[in-house]
Each structure stands twice: as C-alpha cells, then as structure tokens.
C-alpha positions in Angstrom: 8.1 -37.1 12.9 7.9 -33.9 10.8 9.7 -30.7 11.7 8.1 -27.2 12.1 6.4 -25.7 9.0 8.8 -23.4 7.1 7.7 -20.1 5.5 9.6 -18.1 3.0 9.2 -14.3 2.7 10.6 -11.1 1.2 11.5 -8.5 3.8 12.5 -5.0 3.2 13.5 -1.8 4.9 12.7 1.3 2.8 14.1 4.6 4.0 14.6 8.0 2.5 18.1 7.1 1.2 18.4 3.3 1.0 16.2 0.3 0.4 17.4 -3.0 2.0 16.0 -6.4 1.1 16.5 -10.0 2.2 14.8 -13.4 2.0 13.5 -14.6 5.4 13.0 -18.2 6.4 10.6 -18.7 9.3 10.5 -22.1 11.1 9.4 -22.9 14.6 9.3 -19.2 15.6 12.8 -18.5 14.4 13.6 -16.3 11.4 16.9 -16.4 9.5 17.9 -13.9 6.8 19.8 -14.4 3.6 20.6 -12.5 0.4 20.7 -9.1 2.0 21.2 -6.3 -0.6 21.1 -2.5 -0.4 19.9 -0.1 -3.1 20.0 3.7 -3.3 16.4 4.9 -3.7 17.4 7.8 -5.9 18.3 5.3 -8.7 14.8 4.0 -9.1 11.4 5.5 -10.2 9.4 3.5 -7.6 9.7 0.7 -5.1 8.6 -2.0 -7.5 11.5 -1.3 -9.7 13.8 -1.8 -6.8 12.1 -5.2 -6.0 12.6 -6.2 -9.6 16.3 -5.3 -9.4 16.6 -7.3 -6.1 15.2 -10.5 -7.6 17.4 -10.0 -10.7 20.5 -9.7 -8.6 19.3 -12.7 -6.5 19.0 -14.9 -9.5 15.3 -14.7 -10.1 12.0 -14.4 -8.3 11.1 -17.2 -5.9 7.8 -18.4 -4.4 6.8 -16.4 -1.4 4.5 -17.1 1.5 4.7 -13.5 2.7 6.2 -10.1 2.0 6.7 -7.5 4.8 8.2 -4.1 4.1 9.3 -1.6 6.8 8.6 1.8 5.4 9.5 5.4 6.4 6.2 7.0 7.3 2.7 6.2 8.4 0.8 3.3 6.8 -2.9 4.1 6.3 -5.3 1.4 5.1 -2.5 -0.7 3.8 -0.9 2.1 1.8 2.1 4.4 2.3 2.8 7.8 0.8 6.5 8.1 1.6 7.5 11.2 3.6 10.9 11.6 2.0 10.2 10.0 -1.4 7.7 10.6 -4.2 6.6 7.0 -4.0 3.2 5.3 -3.2 3.0 1.6 -2.3 0.1 -0.6 -1.3 -0.2 -4.0 0.1 -2.6 -5.0 -2.8 -0.1 -4.0 -5.5 2.8 -5.5 -3.5 0.9 -8.9 -3.6 0.5 -8.6 -7.3 4.1 -7.7 -8.0 5.6 -10.4 -5.7 3.0 -13.2 -5.7 3.2 -13.4 -1.9 0.1 -14.9 -0.2 0.3 -12.4 2.6 1.7 -8.9 2.4 2.1 -6.2 5.1 3.4 -2.7 5.2 4.6 -1.5 8.6 6.3 1.6 9.8 10.1 1.3 9.8 10.4 2.0 13.6 7.6 -0.5 14.2 9.6 -3.1 12.4 12.6 -2.4 14.6 10.3 -2.7 17.6 9.3 -6.2 16.5 13.0 -7.1 16.3 13.7 -6.1 20.0 12.8 -9.5 21.6 15.1 -11.2 19.0 18.2 -9.1 19.5 21.0 -10.4 21.7 23.6 -8.6 23.8 26.0 -8.8 20.7 23.4 -6.8 18.7 23.3 -3.9 21.1 25.5 -1.6 23.1 24.3 -1.1 26.7 24.4 2.5 28.0 25.0 2.6 31.7 24.7 -0.3 34.1 20.9 -1.0 34.2 20.3 -4.3 32.3 16.8 -5.4 33.2 13.6 -3.4 33.0 10.5 -3.5 35.1 8.0 -4.6 32.4 7.8 -6.2 29.0 7.0 -2.8 27.4 9.9 -1.7 25.1 10.4 1.4 23.0 12.7 2.2 20.2 13.6 5.6 18.7 15.7 6.3 15.7 17.5 9.3 14.2 18.5 9.0 10.5 17.0 10.8 7.5 14.1 11.6 9.9 13.2 10.7 13.5 10.7 8.0 14.5 9.7 5.9 17.5 7.5 2.8 18.2 6.4 0.9 21.3 6.2 -2.9 21.7 4.0 -4.4 24.4 4.3 -8.0 25.5 6.4 -8.9 22.5 3.5 -8.7 20.0 1.4 -5.6 20.2 3.1 -2.7 18.4 2.2 0.9 18.4 3.6 3.1 15.6 4.0 6.7 16.5 5.0 10.0 14.9 7.0 11.1 17.9 9.5 12.9 15.7 6.9 15.5 15.0 6.4 16.4 18.6 7.8 19.7 19.8 11.4 19.8 21.0 11.7 21.2 24.6 15.2 22.7 25.4 16.3 22.2 29.0 19.1 24.9 29.5 20.0 28.4 28.4 22.3 27.2 25.6 19.5 25.0 24.1 17.0 27.8 24.5 19.3 30.0 22.4 19.4 27.2 19.8 15.6 26.9 19.9 15.2 30.7 19.5 17.5 30.7 16.4 15.6 27.7 14.8 12.1 29.0 15.6 12.9 32.4 14.0 14.2 30.6 10.9 11.8 27.7 10.6 8.8 28.3 12.9 7.8 25.4 15.1 10.8 23.3 16.2 10.2 19.6 16.3 12.3 16.7 17.6 13.1 15.6 14.1 14.3 19.1 13.3 17.3 18.5 15.6 17.6 14.7 15.8 18.1 13.6 12.2 20.5 14.1 9.4 19.0 17.5 8.4 18.8 18.1 12.2 22.6 18.0 12.5 22.8 20.8 9.9 20.2 22.8 11.8 22.0 22.3 15.1 25.4 23.2 13.5 23.9 26.4 12.0 22.3 27.4 15.3 25.3 26.5 17.4 27.8 28.4 15.3 25.5 31.4 15.3 25.1 31.3 19.1 28.8 30.9 19.6 29.7 33.7 17.1 31.7 31.3 14.9 31.8 31.0 11.1 29.0 28.8 9.7 30.5 26.7 7.0 28.4 25.0 4.3 28.7 21.4 5.7 26.8 18.2 5.0 25.7 15.9 7.9 28.6 13.6 7.0 31.1 16.5 7.1 29.7 17.7 10.4 30.2 14.3 12.0 33.7 14.0 10.7 35.2 15.1 14.0 38.8 14.3 12.9 38.7 16.7 10.0 39.7 20.4 9.9 37.5 23.1 11.4 35.8 20.5 13.6 35.2 22.7 16.6 31.7 23.7 15.7 31.1 20.1 14.7 32.2 18.8 18.1 29.7 21.1 19.8 27.0 19.9 17.4 27.6 16.2 18.0 27.8 16.8 21.8 24.5 18.8 21.7 22.9 16.1 19.5 23.7 13.5 22.1 22.5 15.7 25.0 19.2 16.2 23.3 19.0 12.5 22.4 19.4 11.7 26.1 16.6 14.0 27.1 14.2 12.8 24.4 15.1 9.2 25.4 13.8 9.9 28.9 10.8 11.8 27.6 9.7 8.9 25.4 10.3 6.4 28.1 7.7 8.3 30.2 5.4 9.0 27.3 5.4 5.4 26.1 5.5 3.7 29.5 8.5 1.8 28.3 9.8 0.6 31.7 11.2 -2.5 30.0 13.8 -0.6 28.1 14.7 2.1 25.6 16.5 1.3 22.4 18.2 3.7 20.0 18.4 2.9 16.3 18.9 4.9 13.1 21.9 5.6 11.0 23.5 8.3 13.1 24.0 7.1 16.7 25.7 3.7 15.9 28.2 5.5 13.7 29.0 8.1 16.3 28.9 5.9 19.4 32.6 6.4 20.1 31.9 10.0 20.8 28.9 9.3 23.1 29.6 10.0 26.8 27.5 7.3 28.5 27.4 9.0 31.9 26.3 12.3 30.4 23.7 10.6 28.3 22.2 8.8 31.2 22.2 11.9 33.3 20.2 13.7 30.6 17.9 10.7 30.2 17.2 10.4 34.0 16.7 14.2 34.7 12.9 13.8 34.8 11.9 14.9 38.2 9.6 14.0 39.9 9.9 10.7 37.9 13.7 10.5 38.0 13.7 7.3 40.1 11.5 5.5 37.6 13.6 6.5 34.6 16.8 5.6 36.5 15.6 1.9 36.5 15.0 1.8 32.7 17.8 0.2 30.5 19.0 2.1 27.5 20.8 0.4 24.5 22.1 1.5 21.1 21.2 -1.1 18.4 24.4 -2.1 16.5 22.9 -4.9 14.5 23.2 -3.8 10.8 19.7 -4.7 9.7 17.3 -4.6 12.7 14.3 -3.6 10.6 14.8 -6.6 8.4 14.9 -8.8 11.6 11.7 -7.2 12.7 9.9 -7.5 9.3 10.8 -11.2 9.3 9.1 -11.6 12.8 6.2 -9.2 12.5 3.6 -11.7 11.3 2.4 -14.7 13.3 2.2 -18.0 11.6 -1.6 -17.7 11.5 -1.3 -14.4 9.7 1.1 -15.9 7.2 -1.3 -18.7 6.5 -4.3 -16.4 6.0 
C-alpha cells in the first residue's frame, strides 16, 4: 500500500523590506516547511537574484513541483509590479528561473488568508473571550510596510483586497484633529496612512502637533520603543494606533462578512502586543451600531506564527493545480 503523493515546492513571502523563502513538502493535504531564510530586499536588484541567493545558501537548486510566492501588491494577469519596490515579477519568468511545473503569484495577505485554517491556538493570540465564529468566512488584515487585507470563504475561495487604500474614518474629536492635520499635509487620508510603519510616523507627527508637544525626527522603530527617553508622544501614538486598528477590524468584519473570525497579521502588532489593551481593542471593534451585536460575536486574533504567509503559500494550491 503506497502513501499519499508528495509534492515539493518553493514558497516565498516578498514584502517591501524582507524576502522570506522556504521549501514546502506537501503530502496528504499537510504541508511542512524547511530551510526558511530571510533576505533584505534592498541588497538585490530583482527577485530572481534573491531566489538565486536562496538556492546558493540552501546548497543548490532542487527539482520543484510548484513555486508559490506571496507578494506585496495586486497581481494582474500573473504579474506583479511591486508597490514598495522597483521590481516586476511574472509567473512565466518564475517558471523559467525555478523549473517549477506550476507557478503562482498571490497577494501577501491572500497567502496569510490561505494559512488561517492551518493555524493552531499556539500560532495566535486570542483577543477577548469569543473563540468560535458563526460561519467559515475568515478575514485577515495586516499592518507592516503597508496595510492589506484578504477574505477566505469555506477554506478555499480567497478574495484579495486593497482595503488599505480605503479612506480612514475617525470616530472621536481627538482622531478628527489628527485627520485634519494629515489631510492638510497629505490630502486624502487612507487606512494605510495611519496603520503601517510610515503610518506610525504620520500619527506621531499629528499627535504631537495636536497635543502641542515637540515633534522629534523619529523612525517607526524609535516610536515603538516605549521604554526609551521622550516616550510620551510615542505612547499616545501606539495607543491611538491600536484604537484605530480596533475600529478598522470591526469595519472590515462587516465589509467582508467575516463572521467566522478576524485575524491580525503584519510586522507591527505582534511586536507591540504587550502594549495592547484587549478590552479597549474589543470595545473599539464592537462599536458598530446598529450591528454591534453581530460584531460582538466575531472572534479576533493576532497571528504570532513567524511565517504565516509561507504557510499559506504552501497550502494555496490544490493537488490538482500542482499536477496541472
């Protein structure tokens, strides 16, 4: 009696700052990752140079059944023009460079959406007490270099979105003052403009202005170092970041119909989770009258798994698609 067919693939997660790669083994519907390596995108002229470096460090290129890369930006006709990088990648060229039989480019948040059914309690931090949702529709949103979101229906159908470029709606006078400052300086204020690495800087500038405090020339990393000197403005910034994150989480739950659960990914929230007031976050998430009762029943989790997009990329294709 033979076991399940095994497939071998290259999976990647390509963001504006880092490119992560691993080898995925698929057997019987289960994917395992090995050889995870991280590269800084600024060190390479294009993605294919990073792939060459990965195989060089891994001891040489191997035969591949598939290659799936999660990329930061929209994929159009099998091609990605990166939002935060001067790179262009296509599925056709990826097949030539890797020798993989099947190649696929998917949005990075879509990749994390594909990972959601495969994450365990140990891979996430539950916010609040609600554990089980009312459907199998799940949504993930992530704040990092930018902001993105995706929806997963019935574990297989994934909808990539550009939710980060929707307008941000302030909900109190303090946030309206922040919005006024940002709109005067930048014009239209989007969700990504406040919920991202650059967004932390925007919030810090606006908050210190509104509060009449000195605005220091700080990076996102310095702003989130709340144990450092001159951290008062930074504390208000992180607090406001989480308030807005809670509101947007509730908004996207309604917009996406994600009654099965909301997941939070990205490079910022997991690192700052010790500063997140769960009760305050849920209060902001649930303040969605007249639909508050519905949102109250939706679980919310922060993904703490270090490589969720790689997990999703490894599980994005069906076995039939890999064989094609």
